[in-house]
C-alpha positions as CSV (number, residue, x, y, z in Angstrom):
1,M,-0.6,-15.0,5.9
2,K,1.6,-18.1,6.1
3,G,0.2,-18.7,9.6
4,L,-3.4,-18.7,8.3
5,G,-2.4,-21.3,5.6
6,I,-1.0,-23.6,8.3
7,L,-4.1,-23.1,10.5
8,V,-6.3,-24.1,7.5
9,L,-4.2,-27.1,6.8
10,I,-4.4,-28.2,10.5
11,V,-8.2,-27.9,10.5
12,V,-8.5,-29.8,7.2
13,V,-6.2,-32.6,8.5
14,A,-8.1,-32.8,11.8
15,A,-11.4,-33.0,10.0
16,F,-10.1,-35.8,7.8
17,F,-9.1,-37.9,10.8
18,M,-12.3,-37.3,12.8
19,P,-14.5,-40.4,13.3
20,A,-17.4,-40.8,10.8
21,S,-19.9,-40.5,13.6
22,G,-18.9,-36.9,14.2
23,T,-18.1,-37.5,17.9
24,V,-14.7,-36.7,19.3
25,P,-13.1,-39.7,20.9
26,T,-12.2,-39.5,24.6
27,F,-9.0,-41.1,25.7
28,K,-8.6,-42.5,29.2
29,P,-5.3,-41.7,30.9
30,C,-3.2,-44.6,31.9
31,A,0.1,-45.1,33.5
32,D,1.1,-48.3,31.7
33,P,1.8,-47.6,28.0
34,A,1.2,-51.2,27.0
35,G,-2.3,-51.0,28.5
36,C,-3.1,-47.7,27.0
37,A,-3.7,-49.0,23.5
38,E,-6.2,-51.6,24.9
39,A,-7.9,-49.0,27.2
40,N,-8.4,-46.6,24.3
41,K,-9.4,-49.1,21.7
42,T,-13.0,-48.3,22.4
43,A,-12.5,-44.6,21.9
44,Y,-13.2,-45.0,18.1
45,A,-15.7,-47.8,18.5
46,A,-18.9,-47.2,16.5
47,K,-21.9,-46.5,18.7
48,P,-25.2,-48.0,17.5
49,V,-27.5,-45.5,15.9
50,P,-31.1,-46.1,16.9
51,A,-33.4,-46.9,14.0
52,L,-35.9,-44.2,13.0
53,P,-39.5,-45.2,13.4
54,R,-41.1,-46.1,10.1
55,P,-43.8,-43.7,9.1
56,T,-47.3,-44.9,9.1
57,V,-50.2,-43.5,7.1
58,D,-53.9,-43.9,7.7
59,K,-55.0,-45.9,4.7
60,S,-58.6,-46.2,5.7
61,P,-61.2,-45.9,2.9
62,A,-62.4,-42.6,4.4
63,A,-58.9,-41.1,4.6
64,Q,-58.1,-42.3,1.0
65,A,-61.4,-40.8,-0.3
66,K,-60.5,-37.4,1.2
67,R,-57.0,-37.6,-0.4
68,E,-58.4,-38.6,-3.8
69,K,-61.0,-35.8,-3.7
70,L,-58.2,-33.2,-2.9
71,I,-55.9,-34.6,-5.6
72,Q,-58.8,-34.4,-8.2
73,N,-59.5,-30.8,-7.0
74,L,-55.8,-29.9,-7.4
75,I,-55.8,-31.4,-10.9
76,A,-59.0,-29.4,-11.8
77,H,-57.2,-26.2,-10.6
78,R,-54.0,-27.1,-12.6
79,V,-51.8,-27.4,-9.6
80,F,-51.2,-31.0,-10.7
81,T,-51.8,-32.4,-14.2
82,K,-51.9,-36.0,-13.1
83,T,-50.7,-38.6,-10.6
84,G,-49.8,-42.2,-10.9
85,V,-47.4,-45.1,-10.4
86,P,-46.1,-45.9,-13.8
87,G,-43.1,-47.8,-12.4
88,N,-42.3,-48.7,-8.8
89,L,-42.5,-45.1,-7.4
90,P,-45.5,-42.8,-7.3
91,R,-45.2,-39.7,-9.5
92,V,-47.0,-36.3,-9.6
93,W,-46.9,-34.1,-12.7
94,V,-47.2,-30.4,-11.7
95,G,-49.1,-27.8,-13.6
96,P,-48.7,-24.1,-14.0
97,A,-50.6,-23.2,-10.8
98,F,-48.0,-25.3,-8.8
99,N,-45.4,-22.6,-9.6
100,T,-47.5,-19.9,-8.0
101,L,-47.7,-21.6,-4.7
102,D,-45.3,-20.9,-1.8
103,F,-43.0,-23.7,-0.8
104,D,-44.9,-24.9,2.2
105,D,-48.1,-25.3,0.1
106,K,-46.2,-27.2,-2.5
107,R,-44.8,-29.5,0.2
108,R,-48.2,-30.1,1.7
109,F,-49.9,-30.9,-1.5
110,V,-47.2,-33.3,-2.7
111,S,-47.4,-34.9,0.8
112,V,-51.0,-35.7,0.1
113,V,-49.9,-37.6,-3.0
114,S,-47.3,-39.4,-0.9
115,A,-49.9,-40.4,1.6
116,Y,-52.3,-41.5,-1.1
117,Y,-49.8,-43.9,-2.7
118,F,-47.9,-44.8,0.5
119,D,-46.5,-48.3,0.4
120,E,-46.0,-49.9,3.8
121,A,-43.4,-52.3,2.4
122,R,-41.2,-49.5,1.0
123,G,-42.1,-47.2,3.9
124,D,-40.4,-44.1,2.6
125,G,-43.3,-42.2,1.1
126,M,-41.2,-41.2,-1.9
127,V,-42.8,-39.3,-4.8
128,R,-41.1,-38.2,-7.9
129,V,-42.2,-34.7,-9.1
130,F,-42.3,-34.0,-12.9
131,D,-43.2,-30.9,-14.9
132,G,-46.6,-31.7,-16.5
133,R,-45.7,-29.7,-19.7
134,T,-42.1,-31.0,-20.4
135,N,-42.4,-34.3,-18.6
136,K,-38.9,-33.6,-17.1
137,P,-38.1,-34.4,-13.4
138,V,-38.3,-31.3,-11.2
139,G,-38.0,-32.7,-7.7
140,I,-38.6,-35.4,-5.2
141,F,-40.6,-35.8,-2.0
142,T,-39.4,-38.1,0.8
143,T,-40.1,-38.3,4.5
144,A,-37.3,-35.8,4.8
145,G,-39.4,-33.3,2.8
146,L,-39.7,-31.8,-0.6
147,S,-36.7,-31.1,-2.7
148,L,-37.2,-29.1,-6.0
149,D,-34.6,-28.5,-8.7
């Protein structure tokens, strides 16, 4: 049992000293100890992370009209109670029918609200999700997907 505790301690310590990028450094062998430090200095050097492409949304009048019609239909069927931008982030208030949907349908319908209110300057497509009855936050939608409490 003591051996297991030591193994766990080694794993925890090793994880603590791993580089933030999650990559394992590779050290180059060298015969000159004075030159080793310089040769291996780049082993922990941060590698640039390529920027993710910014999402784009078709904001043409025809596309926006289709989204608006779908949102109004969802409000009529009590999936949503309302949508809007009362501050700087779009919001959707969900109704009782929202809770009967499977997760993929919830994500798809909230993504329509995201596309409708998409702001090129912000570029994240974020939408805050609220309970239409209690007015309390119940989730958030971003380009990474829908997260519900």
